[in-house]
C-alpha positions in Angstrom: 0.0 0.0 0.0 0.8 3.7 -0.3 0.4 5.1 3.2 0.6 8.6 4.6 1.1 9.3 8.3 -0.1 12.7 9.5 1.3 13.8 12.8 4.3 14.9 14.8 7.7 14.0 13.3 11.2 15.4 13.0 12.3 18.2 13.4 9.9 18.1 16.4 11.0 16.1 19.4 9.3 13.8 21.9 7.6 10.5 22.3 4.9 11.2 19.7 7.5 12.0 17.1 9.5 8.9 18.0 6.3 6.8 17.9 5.2 8.0 14.4 8.7 7.6 13.0 9.0 4.1 14.3 5.6 3.2 12.9 6.6 4.5 9.5 9.7 2.3 9.6 7.6 -0.7 10.5 5.2 0.0 7.6 8.3 0.3 5.3 9.7 -3.0 6.7 6.3 -4.6 5.9 6.7 -3.6 2.2 4.6 -0.4 2.1 5.5 3.0 0.7 5.2 5.7 3.4 5.2 9.5 3.4 5.0 11.5 6.6 3.3 14.9 6.8 4.3 16.9 9.9 4.1 20.5 11.2 5.8 23.7 10.3 4.0 25.1 13.4 2.8 22.5 16.0 2.0 24.8 18.9 2.2 28.6 19.2 5.0 29.3 21.7 2.6 30.7 24.3 0.8 27.3 24.4 4.0 25.3 24.8 5.2 25.0 28.4 8.7 23.5 27.6 12.0 25.0 26.6 11.9 24.0 22.9 9.6 22.0 20.6 12.5 20.9 18.4 14.9 18.0 18.4 18.7 18.4 18.8 19.2 14.9 17.3 20.0 14.1 13.7 17.1 13.5 11.3 15.9 9.9 11.2 17.3 8.0 8.2 15.2 6.4 5.5 12.0 8.4 6.1 10.3 10.8 3.8 9.1 13.6 6.1 7.3 16.7 4.6 6.8 19.6 7.1 3.8 21.5 5.8 1.0 21.7 8.5 0.3 24.9 10.4 -1.9 23.8 13.3 -3.7 27.2 13.6 -4.2 28.2 10.0 -7.5 26.8 8.5 -6.4 27.9 4.9 -3.3 25.8 5.4 -5.4 22.8 6.4 -7.3 22.9 3.2 -4.1 23.3 1.1 -2.5 20.4 2.9 -5.6 18.2 2.5 -5.7 18.9 -1.2 -2.0 18.2 -1.5 -2.4 14.8 0.2 -5.5 14.0 -1.9 -3.5 14.5 -5.1 -1.1 11.7 -4.0 -4.0 9.2 -4.0 -2.8 7.2 -1.0 -4.5 4.0 -0.1 -4.6 5.0 3.5 -3.9 8.1 5.6 -3.1 7.5 9.3 -3.9 10.5 11.6 -1.8 10.2 14.8 -4.1 12.0 17.2 -3.3 13.0 20.8 -5.3 16.1 21.9 -8.4 18.2 21.2 -6.4 21.2 20.1 -5.4 19.3 16.9 -8.9 18.0 16.1 -10.0 20.9 13.8 -6.7 20.7 11.8 -6.7 17.0 11.3 -10.5 16.8 10.8 -10.3 19.4 8.0 -7.4 17.7 6.3 -9.3 14.4 6.4 -12.4 16.0 4.9 -10.4 17.1 1.9 -9.5 13.5 1.0 -11.5 11.4 -1.5 -13.2 8.9 0.8 -13.8 6.2 -1.8 -10.1 6.1 -2.8 -8.4 6.8 0.5 -9.2 5.2 3.9 -8.8 7.6 6.8 -7.6 5.9 10.0 -7.2 7.5 13.4 -4.4 6.2 15.6 -5.5 7.6 18.9 -3.1 8.1 21.9 -5.6 10.1 24.0 -9.1 10.9 22.8 -9.7 13.2 25.8 -6.5 14.7 27.3 -5.5 14.2 30.9 -5.7 17.9 31.6 -9.2 18.7 30.4 -10.4 22.0 28.8 -13.3 23.5 27.0 -11.7 22.3 23.7 -12.6 18.7 24.7 -16.3 19.6 24.4 -16.0 21.5 21.2 -13.5 19.8 18.9 -13.1 15.9 19.2 -16.4 15.0 17.5 -15.4 17.0 14.5 -12.3 14.8 14.1 -14.1 11.5 14.9 -16.8 12.1 12.2 -14.1 12.5 9.6 -12.5 9.1 10.2 -13.4 5.7 8.6 -11.8 3.6 11.4 -9.9 3.8 14.7 -6.9 2.3 16.4 -6.8 2.7 20.2 -4.0 1.5 22.4 -6.1 0.7 25.5 -9.7 -0.1 26.3 -10.1 3.2 28.1 -9.3 5.1 24.9 -11.7 2.8 22.9 -14.5 3.7 25.3 -13.8 7.4 24.8 -13.8 7.1 21.0 -17.1 5.2 21.2 -18.7 7.9 23.4 -17.9 10.5 20.8 -20.2 8.8 18.2 -17.9 6.2 16.6 -19.8 3.2 17.7 -20.8 2.3 14.2 -17.3 2.5 12.8 -14.6 -0.2 13.1 -12.4 0.2 16.2 -9.5 -2.0 17.2 -7.4 -2.1 20.3 -3.8 -2.9 19.9 -1.1 -2.3 22.6 1.4 0.5 22.5 4.5 -1.2 21.1 8.0 -1.0 22.5 10.1 2.1 22.2 13.1 0.2 20.9 15.1 2.9 19.2 17.0 4.0 22.2 19.8 1.5 21.9 20.9 -1.6 23.8 20.8 -2.1 27.6 24.0 -0.7 29.2 25.8 -2.5 32.0 24.7 -0.7 35.2 28.2 0.4 36.1 28.7 2.1 32.7 25.3 3.8 32.9 25.9 5.1 36.4 29.3 6.5 35.5 27.8 8.2 32.4 25.5 10.3 34.5 27.9 10.7 37.5 26.0 8.6 40.0 27.3 6.7 43.0 27.6 2.9 42.2 27.1 2.0 45.9 23.6 3.5 45.8 20.5 1.9 44.3 18.1 4.0 42.1 14.5 4.1 41.1 13.5 6.3 38.2 10.7 8.8 37.4 11.1 9.6 33.8 9.5 12.0 31.3 7.8 15.4 31.2 6.6 16.5 34.6 2.9 17.3 34.7 0.5 17.3 37.6 -1.4 14.2 36.5 1.7 12.1 36.6 1.9 12.2 40.4 5.5 13.0 41.1 4.3 14.7 44.3 2.8 11.4 45.4 6.1 9.7 44.8 8.1 12.4 46.7 5.8 12.1 49.7 6.1 8.3 49.6 9.9 8.6 49.4 9.8 10.6 52.7 8.7 7.3 54.4 11.3 6.6 57.2 11.5 3.0 56.1 12.8 4.0 52.7 15.3 6.4 54.1 17.1 3.5 55.8 17.9 2.0 52.4 20.9 3.0 50.3 18.4 4.3 47.8 17.8 7.5 45.7 15.0 8.7 43.5 16.1 9.9 40.0 13.8 12.4 38.4 14.7 12.9 34.7 12.5 15.2 32.7 11.5 18.8 31.9 9.0 20.5 34.1 5.7 21.4 32.4 4.3 22.2 35.9 5.4 24.5 38.7 8.9 23.4 39.4 9.0 25.3 42.7 6.1 23.2 44.1 8.2 20.0 43.8 11.4 21.7 45.1 9.4 22.8 48.2 8.2 19.3 48.8 11.7 18.0 48.7 12.8 20.7 51.2 9.8 20.2 53.5 10.3 16.4 53.6 14.1 16.7 54.0 14.7 14.8 50.8 17.6 16.8 49.3 20.1 14.0 49.8 17.6 11.3 48.6 16.5 12.8 45.3 18.5 13.6 42.2 16.8 15.8 39.6 17.8 16.4 36.0 15.2 19.0 35.0 15.9 18.8 31.2 14.4 17.1 28.3 16.5 13.9 27.9 17.6 13.4 24.3 17.1 9.9 22.7 20.8 9.2 22.8 20.9 9.5 26.6 17.7 7.6 27.6 19.6 4.3 27.9 21.8 5.7 30.6 18.9 6.6 32.8 17.0 3.4 32.4 20.0 1.2 32.7 21.0 2.9 36.0 17.6 2.2 37.6 16.3 -0.9 39.3 12.6 0.1 39.2 10.6 2.6 37.0 7.9 4.3 38.9 4.8 5.8 37.3 2.5 7.2 40.1 0.0 8.7 37.7 -3.4 10.1 38.9 -4.8 9.5 35.4 -3.6 7.7 32.3 -4.6 5.9 29.1 -1.5 3.9 28.1 2.1 4.9 28.6 5.1 5.2 26.4 7.3 5.2 29.5 6.2 1.6 30.2 7.3 0.6 26.7 10.7 2.1 27.3 10.9 0.2 30.5 10.0 -3.0 28.7 12.7 -2.4 26.1 15.3 -2.1 28.8 13.7 -5.0 30.7 13.1 -2.9 33.9 10.4 -3.7 36.4 7.7 -1.1 36.9 5.5 0.3 39.7 2.3 1.8 38.1 -0.9 3.1 39.6 -4.3 1.4 38.9 -5.5 4.2 36.5 -6.5 4.1 32.8 -4.9 1.3 30.9 -1.7 0.9 33.0 -2.8 -2.2 34.7 -3.4 -3.8 31.3 0.3 -3.3 30.5 2.0 -4.3 33.8 0.9 -7.6 35.3 1.0 -7.2 39.1 3.5 -9.5 40.7 5.1 -10.5 37.5 6.6 -7.4 35.8 6.2 -5.2 38.8 3.4 -3.6 40.9 0.0 -2.2 40.3 -1.1 0.0 43.2 -3.7 2.7 43.9 -2.4 6.3 43.6 -1.8 6.3 47.3 1.3 7.4 49.2 1.4 4.4 51.5 0.9 1.8 48.8 3.6 3.3 46.7 6.1 3.3 49.7 5.1 -0.2 50.7 5.7 -1.6 47.2 9.1 0.1 46.9 10.1 -1.4 50.3 8.8 -4.8 49.3 10.9 -4.7 46.0 14.2 -4.2 48.0 13.5 -6.1 51.2 12.2 -9.2 49.4 14.7 -9.1 46.5 12.1 -9.0 43.7 14.4 -7.5 41.1 15.6 -10.8 39.4 12.1 -12.3 39.3 10.5 -9.1 37.9 13.2 -8.7 35.3 12.5 -12.2 34.1 8.8 -11.2 33.9 9.5 -8.1 31.8 11.5 -10.2 29.3 8.5 -12.5 28.8 5.9 -9.7 28.7 7.8 -7.5 26.2 7.2 -10.1 23.5 3.6 -8.9 23.3 4.6 -5.4 22.2 6.4 -5.8 18.9 5.8 -3.2 16.2 4.7 -5.7 13.6 1.7 -6.6 15.8 0.5 -3.0 15.5 1.1 -2.7 11.8 -0.7 -6.0 11.1 -3.6 -5.0 13.2 -3.9 -1.7 11.3 -3.8 -3.6 8.0 -6.6 -5.8 9.3 -8.6 -2.7 10.3 -8.2 -1.3 6.8 -9.7 -4.5 5.3 -12.8 -4.0 7.5 -13.5 -0.6 6.0 -15.6 -0.7 2.9 
């Protein structure tokens, strides 16, 4: 098939860009011809809380990426839609993640010739974690322009269905591994690379810091006197999209300065392996979730996880096999971390992650999308 992917890609950074580029490579590996259409303007600067939207890494090799979409210019949406229509793709995959982008993607999709091009939504989040008035106004416009949907958790499938897509084909296929970060490093090498103490054990909170991700719950759990007796530190690696001072005050109030190491920067792809290879346990104390790319990085590096029982996280991490599923509760988080070390769970859980990661190969997703396309008349 000739496939177009519409969504974030280089020169933009982040998990969504990495996901879309890896999906494109899988389609190519499957024998399809792929063109990616990405943004010239993704977010206006005043809507973007981070330091930069752009990648400092080299462009991915072997991908045809065309930057042409302006997220806030309706005339551009029509121009891009007509441009994609002229290419007569068999399928266009819209990689959707938030309500802000619904008018743009919905308009582009409406410009395509429905009988010749099948329009697929690959949905990360149908309704964002941090809700706004846009969630009432925009998502239905996007949903009505699609011929079929791919969700990565049952929670997202339910959200799609509620927006009027019940009569359209919807499949659920798990978020695949983020396997482009390189091989697992020996712990000693990884720790040396980021100047950590090899005599200390580490757990990791990784990724952009937003209130729904519950870093404050983890910091309060880490203040538990039982954990302070262990040679253990919390690594926090990620850029603050929330009030940084709030978290720094929590560290001070709970006397955690010697127990927490923060790298408050976006971690480039080339350095991700150092952080994950240094840690014993990856902790995601989220207050809300759909699925999680962080879990799929952890699986790639064969690291046990502690996740909260929200959204689709419990679908990804089997409790007691690849880690822990707990309520977003300070005591339960602390109890599980203590259990991990006091009862030497690491080896057994690492074995569990090696088995579980087999479910999350990219060809599973590409084959499921191909099956979805066959359902669309």
